Every structure is written in structure tokens, then in C-alpha cells.
C-alpha positions as a printed NumPy array, in Angstrom:
array([[ 39.266, 131.581,  67.362],
       [ 39.77 , 133.981,  70.637],
       [ 43.009, 134.466,  72.081],
       [ 43.869, 133.383,  75.492],
       [ 44.076, 136.506,  78.428],
       [ 47.472, 136.982,  79.514],
       [ 47.067, 136.866,  83.39 ],
       [ 49.276, 138.925,  85.497],
       [ 50.648, 135.559,  86.616],
       [ 51.221, 134.314,  83.086],
       [ 52.595, 137.778,  82.225],
       [ 55.058, 137.872,  84.946],
       [ 56.232, 134.273,  84.341],
       [ 56.974, 135.123,  80.667],
       [ 58.716, 138.058,  81.513],
       [ 60.718, 136.066,  84.292],
       [ 61.757, 133.787,  81.349],
       [ 62.596, 136.237,  78.836],
       [ 65.136, 137.83 ,  81.463],
       [ 66.407, 134.462,  82.378],
       [ 67.087, 133.643,  78.437],
       [ 68.713, 137.184,  78.371],
       [ 70.916, 136.302,  81.338],
       [ 71.75 , 132.776,  80.067],
       [ 73.194, 132.748,  76.771],
       [ 72.129, 130.42 ,  74.365],
       [ 75.502, 128.724,  73.837],
       [ 75.96 , 127.88 ,  77.177],
       [ 72.59 , 126.256,  77.706],
       [ 73.534, 123.788,  74.553],
       [ 77.126, 123.617,  76.376],
       [ 75.226, 122.42 ,  79.583],
       [ 72.807, 119.687,  77.923],
       [ 76.044, 118.176,  75.886],
       [ 77.967, 118.197,  79.116],
       [ 75.276, 116.604,  80.859],
       [ 74.548, 114.022,  78.209],
       [ 78.334, 113.462,  78.687],
       [ 78.225, 112.844,  82.496],
       [ 75.297, 109.909,  81.875],
       [ 77.247, 108.083,  80.107],
       [ 80.476, 108.369,  82.265],
       [ 78.653, 107.572,  85.232],
       [ 77.241, 104.235,  83.636],
       [ 80.752, 103.089,  82.323],
       [ 82.283, 103.899,  85.535],
       [ 79.778, 101.884,  87.035],
       [ 81.037,  98.744,  85.774],
       [ 84.859,  99.537,  87.29 ],
       [ 82.927, 100.343,  90.25 ],
       [ 81.166,  97.228,  90.914],
       [ 83.104,  95.288,  88.723],
       [ 85.961,  94.018,  91.531],
       [ 83.348,  92.874,  94.021],
       [ 80.611,  91.125,  91.457],
       [ 82.848,  90.821,  88.388],
       [ 81.86 ,  92.248,  84.817],
       [ 79.52 ,  89.993,  83.771],
       [ 76.224,  89.839,  81.248],
       [ 74.357,  90.275,  84.89 ],
       [ 76.328,  93.131,  85.76 ],
       [ 75.845,  94.917,  82.517],
       [ 72.506,  94.027,  82.594],
       [ 71.807,  95.522,  86.064],
       [ 73.682,  98.911,  85.328],
       [ 71.951,  99.595,  81.823],
       [ 68.355,  98.816,  83.772],
       [ 68.976, 100.932,  86.648],
       [ 70.421, 103.535,  84.169],
       [ 67.224, 103.548,  81.877],
       [ 64.883, 103.569,  84.998],
       [ 66.719, 106.46 ,  86.449],
       [ 66.531, 108.251,  83.35 ],
       [ 62.849, 107.738,  82.454],
       [ 62.231, 108.904,  86.291],
       [ 64.17 , 112.097,  85.486],
       [ 62.443, 112.704,  82.439],
       [ 58.885, 112.336,  84.163],
       [ 60.287, 114.554,  87.151],
       [ 61.869, 117.053,  84.839],
       [ 58.726, 117.674,  83.043],
       [ 56.737, 117.97 ,  86.062],
       [ 59.322, 120.731,  87.473],
       [ 59.364, 122.442,  84.016],
       [ 55.523, 123.054,  84.31 ],
       [ 56.059, 124.266,  87.998],
       [ 59.472, 125.843,  88.569],
       [ 60.829, 125.999,  84.875],
       [ 63.585, 128.279,  85.819],
       [ 67.285, 128.63 ,  85.219],
       [ 67.842, 128.488,  88.964],
       [ 66.093, 125.187,  89.123],
       [ 68.236, 123.908,  86.316],
       [ 71.038, 124.552,  87.71 ],
       [ 70.372, 123.429,  91.273],
       [ 69.661, 120.262,  90.037],
       [ 73.175, 120.211,  87.909],
       [ 75.031, 120.823,  91.342],
       [ 72.959, 118.446,  93.044],
       [ 73.972, 115.813,  90.501],
       [ 77.711, 116.911,  90.783],
       [ 77.707, 116.361,  94.406],
       [ 76.004, 113.171,  94.43 ],
       [ 78.563, 111.8  ,  91.581],
       [ 81.18 , 113.103,  94.515],
       [ 79.542, 110.977,  97.105],
       [ 79.732, 107.69 ,  95.098],
       [ 83.28 , 107.206,  96.247],
       [ 82.561, 107.78 ,  99.938],
       [ 79.493, 105.256, 100.273],
       [ 80.636, 102.73 ,  97.445],
       [ 82.74 , 100.373,  99.848],
       [ 79.514, 100.178, 102.258],
       [ 76.799,  99.361,  99.78 ],
       [ 79.345,  96.761,  97.912],
       [ 79.915,  95.122, 101.445],
       [ 76.334,  95.168, 102.28 ],
       [ 75.16 ,  94.019,  98.911],
       [ 77.786,  91.324,  98.776],
       [ 75.53 ,  88.555, 100.403],
       [ 72.687,  89.262,  97.957],
       [ 74.371,  87.049,  95.304],
       [ 75.594,  88.202,  91.785],
       [ 72.395,  88.982,  90.2  ],
       [ 70.61 ,  90.822,  92.937],
       [ 73.678,  92.089,  94.718],
       [ 75.01 ,  93.825,  91.309],
       [ 71.208,  95.209,  90.772],
       [ 70.822,  96.511,  94.326],
       [ 74.479,  98.032,  94.407],
       [ 73.911,  99.247,  90.944],
       [ 70.711, 101.598,  92.235],
       [ 71.865, 102.367,  95.449],
       [ 75.052, 103.946,  93.758],
       [ 74.085, 105.302,  90.455],
       [ 70.126, 105.918,  90.45 ],
       [ 70.297, 109.516,  92.399],
       [ 72.592, 111.198,  89.69 ],
       [ 71.155, 109.485,  86.894],
       [ 67.883, 110.607,  87.754],
       [ 69.27 , 113.865,  88.316],
       [ 70.662, 114.169,  85.059],
       [ 67.275, 113.124,  83.509],
       [ 65.684, 116.223,  84.784],
       [ 67.946, 118.501,  82.773],
       [ 66.257, 117.899,  79.306],
       [ 62.948, 118.767,  80.263],
       [ 63.945, 122.025,  82.158],
       [ 66.298, 122.877,  78.937],
       [ 63.357, 122.71 ,  76.464],
       [ 61.293, 124.94 ,  78.96 ],
       [ 64.042, 127.524,  79.152],
       [ 64.847, 127.383,  75.334],
       [ 61.366, 127.396,  73.748],
       [ 59.598, 130.799,  73.557],
       [ 56.283, 129.482,  72.124],
       [ 54.791, 126.632,  70.601],
       [ 56.097, 127.875,  67.109],
       [ 59.454, 125.982,  66.536],
       [ 58.903, 123.577,  69.29 ],
       [ 59.855, 120.414,  67.57 ],
       [ 62.816, 122.087,  66.304],
       [ 64.085, 123.293,  69.689],
       [ 63.281, 119.794,  71.394],
       [ 65.326, 118.065,  68.559],
       [ 68.038, 120.228,  68.689],
       [ 68.446, 119.879,  72.53 ],
       [ 68.207, 115.944,  72.465],
       [ 70.39 , 115.915,  69.626],
       [ 73.199, 117.718,  71.584],
       [ 72.594, 115.655,  74.721],
       [ 72.972, 112.318,  72.622],
       [ 76.173, 113.536,  71.055],
       [ 77.602, 114.503,  74.609],
       [ 76.462, 110.915,  75.592],
       [ 78.539, 109.703,  72.316],
       [ 81.678, 111.835,  73.199],
       [ 81.674, 110.608,  76.945],
       [ 81.237, 107.079,  76.117],
       [ 84.328, 107.237,  73.936],
       [ 86.743, 109.275,  75.845],
       [ 85.775, 107.503,  79.045],
       [ 86.324, 104.046,  77.508],
       [ 88.908, 104.76 ,  75.705],
       [ 91.388, 107.549,  77.152],
       [ 90.014, 108.027,  80.96 ],
       [ 89.713, 105.083,  82.691],
       [ 92.972, 103.043,  81.338],
       [ 94.917, 106.2  ,  82.64 ],
       [ 93.076, 107.417,  85.608],
       [ 92.275, 105.382,  88.968],
       [ 88.141, 105.369,  89.18 ],
       [ 87.906, 108.089,  91.919],
       [ 89.614, 110.582,  89.748],
       [ 87.485, 110.129,  87.201],
       [ 84.581, 110.112,  89.162],
       [ 85.869, 113.544,  90.404],
       [ 86.329, 114.954,  87.017],
       [ 82.727, 114.368,  86.119],
       [ 81.485, 115.801,  89.316],
       [ 83.928, 118.666,  88.924],
       [ 82.406, 119.407,  85.347],
       [ 78.904, 119.384,  86.639],
       [ 79.88 , 121.632,  89.798],
       [ 81.731, 124.01 ,  87.279],
       [ 78.544, 124.696,  85.133],
       [ 76.695, 125.383,  88.4  ],
       [ 79.411, 127.764,  89.566],
       [ 79.455, 129.257,  86.136],
       [ 75.748, 129.969,  86.172],
       [ 75.942, 131.365,  89.83 ],
       [ 78.631, 133.65 ,  88.512],
       [ 76.647, 135.072,  85.764],
       [ 74.036, 135.479,  88.414],
       [ 76.255, 137.549,  90.588],
       [ 76.543, 135.087,  93.285],
       [ 80.429, 134.642,  93.758],
       [ 79.893, 132.782,  97.34 ],
       [ 77.765, 130.098,  95.485],
       [ 80.1  , 129.874,  92.5  ],
       [ 83.28 , 129.394,  94.864],
       [ 81.669, 126.803,  96.993],
       [ 80.489, 124.831,  94.049],
       [ 84.163, 124.744,  92.741],
       [ 85.64 , 124.077,  96.133],
       [ 83.498, 120.532,  96.546],
       [ 85.646, 118.415,  94.647],
       [ 88.933, 119.573,  95.869],
       [ 87.318, 119.249,  99.97 ],
       [ 85.978, 115.866,  98.922],
       [ 88.779, 113.989,  97.817],
       [ 91.04 , 114.024, 101.106],
       [ 87.971, 112.252, 102.43 ],
       [ 87.686, 109.472, 100.033],
       [ 88.226, 106.172, 101.825],
       [ 91.275, 104.082, 100.986],
       [ 91.499, 100.622, 102.506],
       [ 95.198,  99.791, 103.758],
       [ 97.252,  98.21 , 101.158],
       [ 98.727,  95.849, 103.86 ],
       [ 96.952,  94.159, 106.605],
       [ 97.419,  91.123, 108.981],
       [ 94.537,  88.441, 109.174],
       [ 95.273,  85.172, 111.344],
       [ 98.937,  85.512, 111.067],
       [ 98.871,  86.05 , 107.671],
       [100.057,  89.222, 105.865],
       [ 98.487,  90.484, 103.006],
       [ 99.848,  93.343, 100.722],
       [ 98.892,  94.878,  97.758],
       [102.128,  95.467,  95.908],
       [100.417,  96.738,  92.57 ],
       [ 97.207,  97.906,  91.3  ],
       [ 95.98 ,  98.956,  87.659],
       [ 93.372, 100.078,  85.798],
       [ 93.471,  98.208,  82.053],
       [ 90.838,  97.962,  79.338],
       [ 89.826,  94.787,  80.478],
       [ 89.424,  95.284,  84.307],
       [ 91.097,  96.003,  87.437],
       [ 94.351,  94.317,  87.936],
       [ 95.842,  93.364,  91.435],
       [ 98.931,  91.825,  92.45 ],
       [ 99.343,  90.686,  95.902],
       [101.87 ,  88.95 ,  97.926],
       [100.548,  86.849, 100.776],
       [103.309,  85.995, 103.649],
       [102.478,  82.928, 105.997],
       [105.538,  81.887, 107.7  ],
       [108.473,  81.441, 105.607],
       [106.538,  81.247, 102.168],
       [105.475,  84.411, 100.272],
       [102.797,  83.673,  97.642],
       [101.935,  86.063,  94.735],
       [ 98.829,  86.138,  93.351],
       [ 97.378,  87.923,  90.151],
       [ 93.821,  89.027,  90.357],
       [ 91.475,  90.328,  87.467],
       [ 88.451,  92.108,  88.691],
       [ 88.904,  90.384,  92.27 ],
       [ 89.495,  86.979,  90.73 ],
       [ 92.603,  84.825,  90.851],
       [ 94.571,  84.261,  87.586],
       [ 97.778,  82.868,  88.547],
       [ 99.425,  82.166,  91.949],
       [103.443,  81.388,  92.629],
       [106.028,  80.934,  95.128],
       [108.207,  84.013,  95.181],
       [111.231,  82.285,  96.53 ],
       [110.827,  79.267,  93.803],
       [108.952,  80.94 ,  91.119],
       [106.776,  77.728,  90.766],
       [103.048,  77.702,  90.259],
       [100.896,  77.155,  93.525],
       [ 97.651,  76.303,  91.358],
       [ 97.571,  72.21 ,  90.501],
       [ 95.306,  73.081,  86.902],
       [ 98.361,  75.114,  85.885],
       [100.589,  71.842,  86.237],
       [ 97.662,  69.836,  84.851],
       [ 97.349,  71.796,  81.669],
       [101.191,  71.36 ,  80.879],
       [101.529,  67.594,  81.851],
       [ 98.07 ,  66.704,  79.733],
       [ 99.396,  68.78 ,  76.709],
       [102.936,  66.959,  77.063],
       [100.954,  63.579,  77.844],
       [ 98.872,  63.863,  74.53 ],
       [101.556,  65.282,  72.523],
       [104.963,  64.067,  74.001],
       [106.76 ,  65.082,  70.557],
       [105.594,  68.902,  70.552],
       [107.728,  71.441,  68.991],
       [105.251,  74.162,  68.538],
       [102.602,  75.653,  71.071],
       [100.034,  78.497,  70.911],
       [ 98.969,  79.658,  74.446],
       [ 95.605,  81.372,  74.573],
       [ 95.618,  83.56 ,  77.406],
       [ 98.917,  84.63 ,  79.35 ],
       [ 98.24 ,  85.097,  83.039],
       [101.056,  85.573,  84.631],
       [102.807,  83.532,  82.345],
       [103.6  ,  80.204,  84.291],
       [101.935,  77.723,  81.585],
       [104.   ,  79.619,  78.715],
       [107.13 ,  79.261,  80.761],
       [106.628,  75.838,  81.469],
       [106.273,  74.872,  78.08 ],
       [109.117,  76.855,  76.9  ],
       [111.469,  75.189,  79.346],
       [110.8  ,  72.03 ,  77.383],
       [112.036,  73.461,  74.192],
       [108.888,  73.922,  72.763],
       [108.271,  77.19 ,  70.835],
       [105.421,  78.852,  72.048],
       [103.238,  81.779,  70.472],
       [101.217,  83.701,  73.19 ],
       [ 97.691,  85.178,  72.559],
       [ 96.751,  87.837,  75.404],
       [ 94.19 ,  90.664,  74.847],
       [ 95.577,  92.631,  77.904],
       [ 98.552,  94.583,  77.4  ],
       [ 98.776,  95.162,  81.279],
       [ 98.781,  91.653,  81.893],
       [101.613,  91.154,  79.9  ],
       [103.46 ,  93.998,  81.564],
       [102.646,  92.585,  84.929],
       [103.86 ,  89.087,  84.263],
       [107.18 ,  90.345,  83.078],
       [107.826,  92.605,  86.101],
       [106.59 ,  90.914,  88.783],
       [106.298,  87.326,  87.761],
       [109.554,  86.645,  85.867],
       [108.095,  86.06 ,  82.682],
       [110.864,  86.429,  79.958],
       [108.423,  86.827,  77.083],
       [107.696,  84.222,  74.724],
       [109.999,  82.342,  72.461],
       [107.726,  82.757,  69.528],
       [105.456,  85.752,  68.683],
       [103.311,  87.531,  71.074],
       [100.089,  88.888,  69.847],
       [ 98.177,  91.466,  72.071],
       [ 94.527,  91.202,  70.133],
       [ 91.461,  89.008,  70.38 ],
       [ 92.08 ,  85.359,  70.362],
       [ 89.615,  84.807,  67.797],
       [ 91.378,  87.399,  65.423],
       [ 94.833,  85.76 ,  65.809],
       [ 93.269,  82.16 ,  65.18 ],
       [ 91.27 ,  83.154,  62.176],
       [ 94.258,  85.062,  60.249],
       [ 97.159,  82.232,  61.25 ],
       [ 98.35 ,  79.986,  58.898],
       [100.479,  78.33 ,  61.272],
       [100.603,  74.769,  62.676],
       [100.569,  74.043,  66.253],
       [101.161,  70.412,  68.176],
       [ 99.662,  72.017,  71.652],
       [ 97.081,  74.974,  71.567],
       [ 95.942,  76.237,  75.18 ],
       [ 92.705,  77.741,  76.255],
       [ 92.674,  79.551,  79.23 ],
       [ 91.398,  82.871,  78.949],
       [ 89.311,  84.631,  81.36 ],
       [ 87.954,  88.264,  82.326],
       [ 87.779,  87.703,  85.95 ],
       [ 85.476,  84.592,  86.329],
       [ 84.124,  84.969,  82.874],
       [ 85.476,  82.694,  80.189],
       [ 84.785,  84.978,  76.691],
       [ 81.949,  83.028,  75.332],
       [ 82.714,  83.855,  71.685],
       [ 85.928,  81.556,  72.412],
       [ 83.781,  78.81 ,  73.177],
       [ 81.66 ,  77.851,  70.081],
       [ 81.518,  75.166,  67.508],
       [ 83.034,  77.983,  64.673],
       [ 85.822,  78.933,  67.371],
       [ 86.941,  75.404,  67.907],
       [ 86.822,  74.719,  63.796],
       [ 89.441,  77.586,  63.701],
       [ 91.552,  75.947,  66.1  ],
       [ 91.1  ,  72.593,  64.437],
       [ 92.562,  74.197,  61.383],
       [ 95.732,  75.205,  63.281],
       [ 96.372,  71.913,  64.872],
       [ 99.223,  69.371,  63.612],
       [ 97.755,  65.702,  62.756],
       [ 98.449,  64.581,  66.472],
       [ 97.848,  67.462,  67.952],
       [ 95.562,  68.542,  71.234],
       [ 93.575,  71.326,  72.755],
       [ 93.804,  71.739,  76.107],
       [ 91.141,  74.07 ,  77.829],
       [ 90.375,  75.392,  81.426],
       [ 86.875,  75.826,  82.501],
       [ 85.921,  76.496,  86.287],
       [ 82.676,  74.726,  87.003],
       [ 80.715,  71.577,  88.4  ],
       [ 81.564,  68.282,  87.436],
       [ 78.241,  66.225,  88.146],
       [ 74.524,  67.476,  88.487],
       [ 72.464,  70.338,  87.113],
       [ 74.975,  72.765,  87.699],
       [ 77.338,  70.635,  85.166],
       [ 75.182,  71.383,  82.081],
       [ 77.619,  74.086,  81.071],
       [ 80.691,  71.97 ,  81.161],
       [ 78.829,  69.286,  79.468],
       [ 77.551,  71.602,  76.644],
       [ 81.247,  72.448,  76.078],
       [ 82.345,  68.889,  76.208],
       [ 79.354,  68.218,  73.699],
       [ 80.71 ,  71.425,  71.474],
       [ 84.301,  70.035,  71.425],
       [ 83.134,  66.46 ,  70.297],
       [ 81.602,  68.125,  67.216],
       [ 84.952,  68.918,  66.047],
       [ 87.21 ,  66.574,  67.461],
       [ 87.046,  62.874,  67.666],
       [ 88.115,  62.269,  71.211],
       [ 87.545,  64.589,  74.48 ],
       [ 88.578,  63.682,  77.744],
       [ 87.925,  65.584,  80.974],
       [ 89.824,  66.133,  84.258],
       [ 88.801,  67.71 ,  87.445],
       [ 90.764,  69.53 ,  90.171],
       [ 88.394,  70.883,  93.071],
       [ 89.235,  74.16 ,  94.313],
       [ 89.626,  73.079,  97.889],
       [ 89.415,  70.019, 100.309],
       [ 85.869,  71.375, 101.738],
       [ 83.188,  69.079, 101.335],
       [ 81.157,  71.599,  99.608],
       [ 83.879,  71.979,  96.776],
       [ 83.895,  68.264,  95.994],
       [ 82.143,  69.012,  92.71 ],
       [ 83.365,  72.412,  92.137],
       [ 86.722,  73.38 ,  90.779],
       [ 88.654,  73.423,  87.268],
       [ 87.747,  71.363,  84.668],
       [ 90.361,  70.55 ,  82.187],
       [ 89.344,  69.387,  78.557],
       [ 91.526,  67.429,  76.281],
       [ 90.484,  67.643,  72.737],
       [ 92.38 ,  65.891,  69.96 ],
       [ 91.835,  63.69 ,  66.634],
       [ 93.96 ,  60.641,  67.272],
       [ 93.767,  57.731,  69.442],
       [ 95.   ,  58.047,  72.788],
       [ 98.299,  56.57 ,  73.944],
       [ 97.717,  53.632,  76.306],
       [ 98.656,  53.985,  79.037],
       [ 99.112,  57.755,  78.872],
       [103.045,  58.525,  79.463],
       [103.393,  60.848,  82.71 ],
       [106.24 ,  63.244,  82.132],
       [108.569,  64.541,  84.583],
       [107.932,  67.92 ,  85.977],
       [109.021,  69.979,  88.907],
       [106.135,  70.763,  91.107],
       [105.537,  72.848,  94.226],
       [105.061,  70.297,  97.393],
       [101.631,  72.106,  98.115],
       [100.292,  70.968,  94.553],
       [101.513,  67.561,  94.057],
       [ 98.829,  65.403,  95.996],
       [ 95.991,  67.708,  93.958],
       [ 97.953,  67.055,  90.7  ],
       [ 98.071,  63.295,  91.196],
       [ 94.347,  63.44 ,  91.66 ],
       [ 93.804,  65.449,  88.926],
       [ 95.8  ,  63.421,  86.25 ],
       [ 93.819,  60.283,  87.67 ],
       [ 90.527,  61.626,  87.172],
       [ 89.586,  61.283,  83.577],
       [ 86.104,  61.031,  82.971],
       [ 83.195,  61.969,  80.554],
       [ 80.725,  64.55 ,  81.427],
       [ 76.943,  63.545,  81.338],
       [ 75.227,  64.132,  77.605],
       [ 71.748,  64.337,  78.476],
       [ 70.391,  68.086,  78.148],
       [ 73.927,  68.925,  76.68 ],
       [ 73.633,  72.047,  74.444],
       [ 75.663,  72.939,  71.015],
       [ 77.006,  76.12 ,  71.515],
       [ 77.495,  77.98 ,  68.26 ],
       [ 78.115,  81.818,  67.433],
       [ 74.252,  81.985,  66.761],
       [ 73.422,  80.558,  70.137],
       [ 75.442,  80.33 ,  73.27 ],
       [ 73.915,  80.69 ,  76.217],
       [ 76.994,  79.601,  78.633],
       [ 77.098,  82.689,  80.502],
       [ 73.435,  81.628,  81.741],
       [ 74.267,  78.035,  82.526],
       [ 77.545,  78.717,  84.151],
       [ 76.118,  81.463,  86.51 ],
       [ 76.154,  79.109,  89.737],
       [ 79.75 ,  78.294,  88.825],
       [ 80.65 ,  81.93 ,  88.741],
       [ 79.073,  82.891,  91.702],
       [ 80.495,  79.896,  93.529],
       [ 83.999,  81.246,  92.261],
       [ 83.394,  84.846,  93.352],
       [ 81.837,  83.906,  96.863],
       [ 85.147,  81.839,  97.576],
       [ 87.354,  84.572,  96.431],
       [ 85.584,  87.017,  98.484],
       [ 85.759,  84.363, 101.421],
       [ 89.786,  84.329, 100.685],
       [ 90.452,  87.639, 100.241],
       [ 87.745,  89.697, 102.162],
       [ 86.814,  93.478, 101.393],
       [ 89.929,  94.711, 102.13 ],
       [ 91.871,  93.791,  98.846],
       [ 88.013,  93.449,  96.798],
       [ 87.36 ,  97.149,  97.825],
       [ 90.952,  98.612,  96.996]])
């Protein structure tokens, strides 16, 4: 077979690539691919932290982020292949990498505007839109890197497969390391803007190193200075502001392994309320002056536990929040063990909500692990565990309730909180939870407390489930409890609201089939909209 003639253009191109390979050491190209793979996962994982406080970190938010990541990388691979065939030079590669670093740096500048504009689109479309607007450009540019690197590294078709395999293996290894150090180390210890700056700085430093090799010191210095120049301009909403005569002050903000934690003081007249937020959703509310809860459902859980088990001696509280329920049970001499997965919540409850610590043991781990391992017997088990507005679905299955039943004393009771709807098609999630509880417990009673007195909230609020084996006392006793004046009327209505949810269409929730995240989507969206109305963007975008 005749060999193809090497035209002057091809000869020049081949000579140029050979010169670039001589300028660009092989180890530096592999390091570049590794760090770009690392940056891909940093952006993807940071994505949940950036949009989480506004949209939550639900199945739909992660689906949106993963979809945007895959689509962006797909387009990047395609465009990178096109560029490699036409402008497959090291100059092109490091220009793209520098542009990716700059686009990551710009995320912090535009995120507030993007999240505010996308908020009206609802949970699913809003999360998808904001993820696309914020992350598609840097991810697309990072997708361009691998095809260009292959073009630079491959000297001929001979051995091309090995070259491609090595480069993609190194890139994937970078993504693995990026996932681990971003999720396990960087996010728990650094603010999100700082992690963004670090990701951008690494990519810009790669560009600076390359242009330094090409003897372009001005370009190198400019790329190194960009992160430092950008940081002072990153917007930071005021931690204190006044609206309609009410003063809002962020007194603490923490990154944690399980969401962004805010503590707010809200002063209206002579009263200051302290609110605990997880990813922008209220978890607990307390009157600072008296230390009393402001949430009727907190009193409701305590009173229902004592109604159904008035002689309780031992309790297990799954989910700590600000520690208000645990503190109430312990004040009655009930030895209480606590399970809380987030160590930051425990620290904040002790420091800012006067939580003295459990009289029993405190387990900082997933509740399912604790319950499956425990050999204790409890008279009361409360379940009020949420990440933002999301109830962990693995805690709401037949298998989980069977494990809880094993720990209950003969006359024990399980008290469970679920925000949702009490009637209509949107009540299917709550009805399915009731049906699942009844697979394990002979009796399940439901109580309801609306989130507000607005007509649109008449059927939306906290649903409290009391599940037990024994015949209930008749009439049920009403223990004496010190209740904040603002919660007294709502608590009376809650205690008088005992009912059963409709059973038609209710699902059995199991470890193998648990679509509660889908069926309570309307409740999650309504809950988050309500919090956005109350808090406003100033708090959610802190």
C-alpha cells in the first residue's frame, strides 16, 4: 500500500506538535489531566452546597446536578474532539483550562442572582435551571481537556489505545480523589466560596505554569492574580437587616457534613426568637428570654408521648434539632438517649439553645445503625429527623419500624413527625406512612397542626403519628406542660385533631420500594416556598 504523501501543511503541523511535546513534559500533561478530573468532581459536589440552601438537597437537586454534569461533559468531549482536529495545540489546551478556572471563579459572583431568578420555577425546574446556568460552562470546558490531551500525547496511531487509556485513567483517578477530599475534608472545614476559589486557583495555576514555560511571564502573573483579585468582589449579603419593623440577624453559620447550618435571631418588639435552619429550612424555634419552644408540634410530640405512655422511664429521641423535645422529656425525669447524625447540630444546640446534653447516651451516627445494634428497651421513641425539608427515606420503611418495634417496651409508643398534607391527592405520602406503620403496630393515630392560619395552609402542616400496640387510654390524659403563649391555641387544636388518613391508594414503604421522595414532592415544595416567603433571599443566600 502506498504511503500518503506528507504535505507541507501536515509536515509543519507535525513539527509544531513535536516542538510542543518537547516544551511540555509528559509528566506535566498527566498532572494537568489529573487536576482537571479533580476539578470536575469539585464543581459537581460543590453544586449541591451552592444551590442546597435555596432548593434543598433532595433527590431532584442531585438529579439536576448529575444531569447537567453529564450533558456538559458530553458536549465538552464533542467540542474537544473538534478542536483537537483543527487547533490541537498546547496553547489551545491551556487557554481552555484557564477559561475553566475563570468560569469557576465567576460562579460566586453570579450565584445569588441566578438562584433568586430560578426560585419562582419550583423545586425541580428551578434546581435544573440554576444548575445549568451556574455549572454548565466550567464543566463543558473541563470536558474539552481529555481530547486535546490525547491529541498532544499521541505521536502516531501505533499505541494510541494505550495513550487514551492512560489519560482517561489518570483523569478518572483525579475525579476519585476530588470526590473524597472535597466531600470529606474541604467542605466540612472551608466556606463554599473558599473551596470555589481553591478549584479556580488550581486551574489558573496550571495555565500560569504553562505560560511560564512558554516564556510569557505577564500571562502567568495575570492568571495567578485572578483569584486574589476576585475574592474581595464576591457578594456577601448583610448578616443583619430590618424588614417591616423586624430585625433579622445571622448569629452563626456553619458548613457541616449534612448541610449548611444557620442560627438566626429575629427581634420583633420585646421578643427575640432564635431559629435553627438546615439548608434554609427551620428545624427548631425558641424564645430566647424564656427558653421555651415556639413550635406547637414540638409540644405536641412531647404531650402525645406522655399521653400514650404516662409512666415512661426511658426514651430514645431520633433527631436532636435544638434539643427542645429531649430537654422537655428529661425535665420529667425520663432518661433520654439521643441519636443525631450531624455533630454540628449537637454543638450548636449546646452553645446557642441551652441544651444541657442527654441524660442518657448520645449517638453521633445514622439512626438506623443505632437502632439495629441496640439491645435497650424504651417506653418512648420519637422520630423527627430531617435534612432540610427531607425526611431520610431509609428511616420510613417497614423494616425500620420493625427494628424500632423490637426496642419498644410492652406499652411503648412511637411518635413521628412528617410535614405534609392531611387530605387530597397530595396526602398520599402521609397515607403511605400510616399504612406502613400499621403493618407493624396495631394502632396508629394521626394529629395535625397547620403551619399557619392562612387559608392555603388549612391542610398543610405537621402530621404527628402515634404508633403503639396496646389499647389506648380512654379518655387520653392531658399532662400539664408549660407552653409558650404563642403556641397554646395551636397546641389545643392539635391535641383535639386525632384522625385517620384515607387508605385508598396508600403504598407499603419498604427498603426495596420507597417512593416517598416522589409522593411528598408537593409538600417539600410548599414547605420551601413558605420558608422563602418568611426568610427572604437575604438569609437563604448567605
